[in-house]
C-alpha positions as CSV (number, residue, x, y, z in Angstrom):
1,M,0.0,0.0,0.0
2,S,1.0,3.5,-0.6
3,T,1.9,5.7,2.4
4,E,0.2,8.7,0.8
5,L,-3.1,9.4,2.4
6,A,-6.1,11.1,0.8
7,W,-8.5,12.6,3.4
8,F,-12.3,12.8,2.8
9,K,-14.8,14.6,5.0
10,S,-17.9,12.7,5.8
11,S,-21.0,13.8,3.8
12,Y,-22.8,13.8,7.1
13,S,-20.6,16.6,8.4
14,S,-21.9,20.1,8.1
15,N,-20.1,23.4,7.6
16,E,-21.4,24.6,11.0
17,G,-18.4,23.2,12.9
18,G,-18.8,20.5,15.5
19,A,-18.0,16.9,15.2
20,C,-16.8,15.8,11.7
21,V,-15.6,12.4,10.6
22,E,-12.8,12.1,8.1
23,I,-11.2,8.9,6.8
24,A,-7.9,8.5,4.9
25,W,-7.8,6.2,1.9
26,R,-4.5,4.7,0.6
27,K,-4.2,3.5,-3.0
28,S,-2.5,0.1,-3.4
29,T,1.0,0.4,-4.7
30,H,0.3,-2.7,-6.8
31,S,-2.4,-0.7,-8.7
32,G,-1.3,0.2,-12.2
33,N,-1.6,3.6,-13.7
34,E,-3.2,2.2,-16.9
35,G,-6.7,2.2,-15.3
36,G,-6.7,-1.4,-14.4
37,A,-8.0,-3.1,-11.2
38,C,-7.2,-0.7,-8.4
39,I,-8.2,-0.7,-4.7
40,E,-8.0,1.8,-1.9
41,V,-7.8,0.9,1.8
42,A,-8.7,2.9,4.9
43,E,-7.9,1.7,8.4
44,T,-9.7,2.6,11.6
45,T,-9.1,1.2,15.1
46,T,-12.0,-1.3,14.6
47,A,-12.1,-1.9,10.9
48,V,-10.3,-2.0,7.5
49,L,-12.3,-0.6,4.6
50,V,-11.6,-1.6,1.0
51,R,-13.1,0.1,-2.1
52,D,-12.7,0.3,-5.9
53,S,-10.6,3.4,-6.6
54,K,-12.5,4.0,-9.8
55,D,-15.9,4.1,-7.9
56,K,-15.2,6.1,-4.8
57,S,-18.8,6.7,-3.9
58,G,-19.7,3.0,-4.6
59,P,-19.9,0.2,-2.1
60,H,-17.0,-0.9,0.1
61,L,-16.0,-4.0,2.0
62,T,-15.4,-3.9,5.8
63,F,-13.0,-6.3,7.5
64,D,-12.1,-6.9,11.1
65,P,-8.4,-6.0,11.5
66,T,-7.5,-9.6,12.4
67,A,-9.3,-11.0,9.3
68,W,-7.6,-8.4,7.1
69,Q,-4.1,-9.3,8.4
70,A,-4.9,-13.0,7.8
71,F,-5.9,-12.1,4.2
72,L,-2.7,-10.1,3.6
73,T,-0.6,-13.0,5.0
74,Y,-2.4,-15.5,2.7
75,A,-2.1,-13.2,-0.3
76,A,1.6,-12.7,0.2
77,T,2.3,-16.4,0.3
78,A,-0.3,-17.8,-2.2
79,E,0.8,-19.1,-5.5
80,V,-0.9,-17.5,-8.5
């Protein structure tokens, strides 16, 4: 994953001040620049979110941090 973060303010936050929620998405370093299959990941203390970088407002997957780490371990060692 890239270490560059892109911050997005929650659409539920108003411009009146007060509590806002922002999340930082990182684009996978394995994503090509040719418009191929790209994902972005955002981590919180309780979840890891994954979305299609070409459809930022579309659906996303939510993983428990332990499950995400197990997936990364498997993906790093799996034969293609």
